[in-house]
C-alpha positions in Angstrom: 119.6 82.9 128.7 118.4 86.4 129.5 120.7 86.9 132.5 119.3 89.7 134.6 117.2 91.4 132.0 114.0 90.1 133.6 112.9 88.5 136.8 111.7 84.9 137.0 108.1 85.8 136.5 109.1 88.0 133.6 111.1 85.1 132.1 107.9 82.9 132.2 105.9 85.6 130.5 108.7 86.1 128.0 108.8 82.4 127.1 105.0 82.4 126.7 105.4 85.4 124.4 108.0 83.7 122.4 105.8 80.6 122.0 102.9 82.9 121.0 105.0 84.6 118.3 106.1 81.2 116.9 102.6 79.6 117.1 100.4 82.5 116.1 102.5 84.7 113.8 104.8 81.9 112.5 107.8 84.2 113.0 111.2 83.0 114.1 112.6 84.6 117.3 116.4 84.8 117.3 118.3 85.0 120.5 119.4 88.5 119.8 115.7 89.5 119.6 114.7 88.2 123.0 115.9 91.4 124.8 113.7 93.4 122.5 110.6 91.4 123.3 111.5 91.6 127.0 111.7 95.3 126.7 108.2 95.4 125.2 106.8 93.4 128.1 108.6 95.5 130.7 107.2 98.7 129.2 103.7 97.4 129.7 104.1 95.2 132.8 101.9 97.4 135.0 98.9 97.6 132.5 97.6 94.0 132.4 98.8 90.5 131.5 99.5 91.2 127.8 100.5 87.7 127.1 97.1 86.5 128.3 95.5 89.1 126.1 97.5 88.1 123.1 96.6 84.4 123.6 92.9 85.5 123.7 93.1 87.5 120.5 93.2 90.9 122.3 96.1 93.4 122.8 96.1 94.5 119.2 98.6 97.4 119.9 101.1 95.0 121.4 100.7 92.6 118.5 101.5 95.4 116.0 104.6 96.4 118.1 105.8 92.8 118.1 105.5 92.5 114.3 107.3 95.8 113.8 110.1 94.7 116.2 110.6 91.3 114.5 110.2 92.2 110.8 111.7 94.8 108.5 109.3 97.5 107.7 111.5 99.4 105.3 109.9 99.9 101.9 110.2 102.3 99.0 109.1 102.3 95.4 111.1 100.1 93.0 113.2 98.7 95.8 115.8 96.2 94.4 115.6 97.9 91.0 117.2 95.0 89.0 114.2 92.8 89.8 111.8 95.4 88.6 113.8 95.8 85.4 113.6 92.1 84.9 109.9 92.2 85.4 109.5 95.1 83.0 111.6 93.9 80.2 111.3 90.1 80.3 108.9 88.5 82.8 105.7 90.5 82.3 106.0 90.5 78.4 106.4 86.8 78.5 103.4 86.3 80.9 101.2 88.4 78.6 102.3 86.5 75.5 101.3 83.1 77.2 98.1 84.4 78.8 94.6 83.8 77.4 93.6 86.6 75.1 90.6 87.6 77.3 92.3 86.7 80.5 93.3 88.7 83.6 96.9 88.8 84.9 96.8 88.2 88.6 99.7 89.1 90.9 100.2 88.5 94.6 102.5 90.6 96.8 103.3 88.9 100.1 104.7 91.0 102.8 103.7 94.2 101.0 104.4 96.4 104.1 103.0 100.0 103.4 102.2 99.3 99.8 105.2 100.6 97.8 106.0 97.2 96.3 102.4 96.6 95.3 102.0 100.0 93.7 105.4 99.6 91.9 104.0 96.4 90.4 100.8 98.2 89.5 102.8 100.8 87.5 104.6 98.1 85.6 101.4 96.1 85.0 99.5 99.1 83.7 102.3 99.9 81.3 102.6 96.4 80.0 99.0 95.3 80.1 97.6 98.6 78.9 99.3 98.4 75.6 98.2 94.7 75.3 94.7 95.6 76.2 94.8 93.0 79.0 93.2 93.4 82.5 95.2 92.9 85.7 94.7 92.7 89.4 96.9 92.7 92.5 96.3 91.1 95.9 98.7 92.5 98.5 99.0 91.0 102.0 100.9 91.7 105.2 100.8 90.8 108.9 100.8 94.4 110.1 97.5 96.3 110.1 99.2 99.6 110.7 101.3 99.2 107.5 98.2 98.1 105.6 96.4 101.3 106.7 99.2 103.4 105.2 99.1 101.3 102.0 95.3 101.9 101.6 95.8 105.6 102.1 98.4 105.5 99.2 100.1 108.7 100.4 103.9 108.9 100.2 106.7 111.4 100.9 109.6 112.2 98.6 111.8 109.7 100.5 109.5 106.7 99.5 109.9 107.8 95.9 113.7 108.2 96.0 114.2 105.6 93.3 111.2 106.6 91.2 111.9 108.6 88.0 110.3 112.0 87.6 108.4 110.8 84.6 106.7 108.1 86.6 106.0 110.5 89.5 104.2 112.8 87.1 102.2 110.0 85.4 101.2 107.9 88.3 101.0 110.2 91.3 99.1 113.3 92.2 101.4 115.7 93.9 100.0 117.4 97.0 101.6 120.1 99.2 103.5 117.6 101.4 103.2 114.2 99.8 102.3 112.2 96.6 99.1 110.2 96.2 98.9 107.2 93.9 96.4 107.9 91.1 92.9 106.4 91.6 93.3 104.2 88.4 96.0 102.2 90.1 94.6 102.2 93.6 91.4 100.6 92.6 93.2 97.6 91.1 95.2 96.8 94.3 93.4 95.1 97.1 95.1 95.0 100.6 94.3 92.6 103.3 95.8 91.2 106.6 97.0 87.6 105.9 99.6 85.3 107.4 101.5 83.1 104.9 101.8 80.3 107.4 98.0 80.2 108.1 96.5 77.1 106.3 92.9 78.3 106.7 93.1 81.0 104.1 91.4 80.5 100.7 93.9 82.8 99.0 96.5 80.0 99.1 94.1 77.5 97.6 93.0 79.4 94.5 95.9 78.5 92.2 95.0 81.6 90.2 98.1 83.8 90.4 100.5 84.2 87.5 103.1 85.9 89.6 103.9 86.1 93.3 106.4 88.4 95.0 107.5 87.2 98.4 110.6 89.2 99.1 112.4 89.1 102.4 109.5 87.2 104.1 110.4 83.6 104.2 113.7 84.2 106.0 111.9 85.5 109.0 109.5 82.5 109.4 110.0 79.7 111.8 110.7 76.3 110.2 107.2 74.8 110.4 105.5 77.9 109.2 108.1 78.2 106.4 107.3 74.7 105.3 103.6 75.5 105.2 104.3 78.9 103.5 106.2 77.3 100.6 103.3 75.0 100.0 100.9 77.9 100.1 102.9 79.8 97.6 102.9 76.9 95.2 99.2 76.4 95.7 98.5 80.0 95.0 100.4 80.0 91.7 99.0 78.7 88.5 101.0 75.8 87.0 104.0 77.5 85.5 103.5 80.6 87.6 106.5 82.6 88.8 107.8 83.4 92.2 110.3 86.2 93.1 112.1 86.1 96.4 114.4 88.8 97.9 117.5 89.7 96.0 119.8 87.9 98.4 117.5 84.9 99.1 118.0 81.5 97.5 115.6 78.6 97.8 116.9 75.1 98.2 115.3 71.7 98.9 111.9 72.1 97.2 112.7 71.1 93.6 109.3 69.3 93.6 107.6 72.7 93.8 109.9 75.3 92.2 112.6 75.3 89.5 115.1 78.2 89.3 115.0 80.4 86.3 117.4 83.1 85.2 121.0 83.4 86.5 123.2 85.4 88.8 121.3 88.1 90.7 118.3 87.6 88.4 117.2 84.2 89.7 113.5 83.6 90.2 111.4 80.4 90.4 108.7 78.7 88.4 106.1 76.3 89.8 106.8 72.9 88.5 104.1 70.6 89.7 100.9 70.1 87.6 97.7 71.7 88.7 96.0 68.4 89.1 98.9 66.7 91.0 98.4 65.7 94.7 99.8 68.1 97.2 103.5 67.3 97.6 104.7 65.7 100.9 106.6 68.2 103.0 110.3 68.0 102.7 113.2 69.8 104.4 113.4 73.2 102.8 116.2 75.8 103.3 116.1 79.5 102.6 119.6 80.8 102.2 119.9 84.5 102.8 123.4 84.7 101.6 126.9 83.9 103.0 126.9 83.4 106.7 128.7 86.1 108.7 129.3 83.9 111.7 132.8 82.9 110.7 134.0 86.5 110.8 136.2 87.2 113.8 135.8 91.0 113.7 132.5 92.2 115.2 132.7 95.3 112.9 133.0 93.1 109.8 130.0 91.1 111.0 127.9 94.3 111.2 128.7 95.1 107.6 128.1 91.6 106.4 124.7 91.6 108.1 124.0 94.9 106.5 124.9 93.6 103.0 122.4 90.8 103.6 119.8 93.4 104.6 119.5 91.8 108.1 119.3 95.4 109.4 117.8 94.7 112.8 120.5 92.2 113.7 123.2 94.5 112.3 121.9 97.3 114.6 121.7 95.0 117.6 125.4 94.0 117.1 126.5 97.6 116.5 124.7 98.6 119.8 126.6 95.9 121.6 129.9 96.9 120.2 129.5 100.6 121.0 128.7 99.8 124.6 132.2 98.4 124.8 133.8 101.4 123.1 131.7 104.6 123.1 134.4 106.5 121.3 134.0 104.5 118.1 132.4 107.1 115.8 132.2 104.9 112.8 130.0 102.4 114.7 127.9 105.3 116.0 127.5 106.4 112.4 126.4 102.8 111.6 123.8 102.9 114.4 122.5 106.3 113.2 122.1 105.2 109.6 120.6 101.8 110.5 118.0 103.6 112.7 117.1 105.8 109.7 116.8 102.7 107.5 114.4 101.3 110.1 112.4 104.5 110.1 113.3 105.2 113.8 114.0 108.8 113.0 113.8 110.4 116.5 116.3 107.9 117.9 118.6 108.5 114.9 118.5 112.2 115.4 119.3 112.0 119.1 122.2 109.7 118.4 123.3 112.0 115.6 123.7 114.9 118.0 126.1 112.8 120.1 127.9 111.7 117.0 128.5 115.3 115.8 129.7 116.2 119.2 132.3 113.4 119.2 133.4 113.6 115.5 137.1 114.3 115.1 137.8 113.6 111.3 136.3 115.4 108.3 135.2 112.1 106.7 133.1 111.0 109.7 131.9 114.6 110.2 130.7 114.8 106.6 128.8 111.5 107.0 127.4 112.7 110.3 126.0 115.8 108.7 124.7 113.7 105.8 122.8 111.5 108.3 121.4 114.6 110.0 120.2 115.8 106.6 118.5 112.5 105.9 116.7 112.8 109.2 115.4 116.2 108.2 114.4 114.9 104.7 112.5 112.0 106.2 110.6 114.6 108.3 110.0 116.8 105.2 112.2 119.6 106.7 113.7 120.3 103.3 115.5 123.6 104.0 117.3 122.1 107.0 118.1 119.0 104.9 119.7 121.2 102.2 121.8 123.1 104.7 123.1 119.9 106.3 123.8 118.3 102.9 125.9 121.4 101.9 127.8 121.2 105.2 128.6 117.5 104.5 129.9 118.4 101.0 132.0 121.2 102.4 133.7 118.9 104.9 134.6 116.3 102.3 134.9 117.4 98.7 135.0 113.8 97.5 131.7 112.8 99.1 129.3 112.1 96.3 126.0 111.4 98.1 125.3 115.0 99.4 125.6 116.2 95.9 123.2 113.5 94.7 120.6 114.4 97.4 121.0 118.2 96.6 120.5 117.5 92.9 117.4 115.4 93.5 115.9 118.0 95.9 116.6 120.7 93.3 114.9 118.6 90.6 111.8 118.3 92.8 111.8 122.1 93.3 112.1 122.7 89.5 115.6 124.2 89.8 117.0 122.7 86.6 120.4 124.5 86.7 121.2 123.4 90.3 119.9 119.9 89.6 122.1 119.5 86.6 125.2 120.8 88.3 124.8 118.7 91.5 123.9 115.5 89.7 126.7 115.8 87.2 129.2 116.2 90.1 127.6 113.2 92.0 128.0 111.1 88.8 131.6 112.1 88.6 132.4 111.3 92.2 130.3 108.1 92.7 132.7 105.6 90.9 135.5 106.7 93.2 133.4 106.6 96.4 134.5 104.3 99.2 132.6 101.0 99.1 131.9 101.0 102.9 130.6 104.5 102.9 128.3 103.7 100.0 127.0 100.7 102.1 126.5 102.9 105.2 125.1 106.0 103.5 123.5 104.6 100.3 120.3 103.8 102.1 119.9 100.4 100.4 120.9 101.5 96.9 123.9 100.1 95.1 126.3 102.0 92.9 124.4 101.3 89.6 121.1 102.4 91.2 122.7 105.6 92.6 124.3 106.4 89.2 120.9 105.9 87.5 119.5 108.6 89.8 122.1 111.0 88.4 120.7 110.8 84.9 119.7 114.2 83.6 115.9 114.8 83.6 114.6 118.2 82.9 112.0 119.3 85.5 108.7 120.0 83.9 105.6 121.7 85.3 102.9 119.5 86.8 99.8 119.1 84.7 97.0 121.4 85.7 
């Protein structure tokens, strides 16, 4: 299957590694990911037998690399804004109304990554429960220890807060010279721990004490047996009538004995249906549908964009890499590679590819997008002056390109430049509805048109409290 990527001995090690990933992590290894695992082994082949070490519970660094390779680590505050709006305006008020007067609202965040989802929930819970004088608590779990260390530190750059309103930044974060810190009052109510949803030996899944569970973009990466266990664990962790949120493009089928859909359209979530005292349901075939399959598409480029829409970013990048190897002059696919690398936080690789892209660009539209990608790389590294210069170059190359004006406006807002912020954001709001849909997908960094327009709303910069 691997062709000439690895020698016979390496193929044996690779198969053992794949078996370890499935058996110990409960993750599915797709065929397109096998070369990525082979590369990890090849980089460490001269050190020691890493697969033996993994099987013996050692090689922690390699374990983290594998998790980062196979799972999406992208996270930012209030990601998938519609779900958070649904939580704020409907779900949390209803949970508070039905809760015991002296009770505590308990929430579980599965696959919390570096903590942005958990702290976003914490903000909503403090707003909702504070006015109702109700206590709350969040348990947040993830496979990756490195991500959990960042979550416990609770320090985030501007890019992680790109969908967070200024009023929320000022209320719930302490601004430092180069980052924001979550206020202690929220941090002390969020507990982070390393947990595997497919592991049956964890008491967390047997408590039945959670009112709400968020498990977004996790189940789709699990291998079938672990997925089956994971669904049972989620049901066991929820109180009878408790609610489950999956990723925005995920739909659960085949477990009506455990979960009933609630809401409609893009606002579907699930409610635990079995009684608290009922015996554990017998496992059934379950399906997690991540959205329409791209496999029928004949055009490889179209498949890249369909995978992107489904947030299957690693697979989209792998296909884009393969396509550009056939045609290294395809600057749109090079742009896709660069933006996907930025989405996956692989900034140095994105910047190196961006240099090549700028050298090969022949049209103003691609040139503008290439400078925009360069600016994003600077912004992710907190090089704000360089970012501003590149955003302005992108806007000069294409007067109809909305996103450079949006980023310039948001940067000006952060720097308390009210006049520039108002001008740039007004122009972005005017241009966005006419923006090309594909360019929004490529350059929108996970935000849809409504979310981008919401960022353009005028908000006067105010001084930080002393």
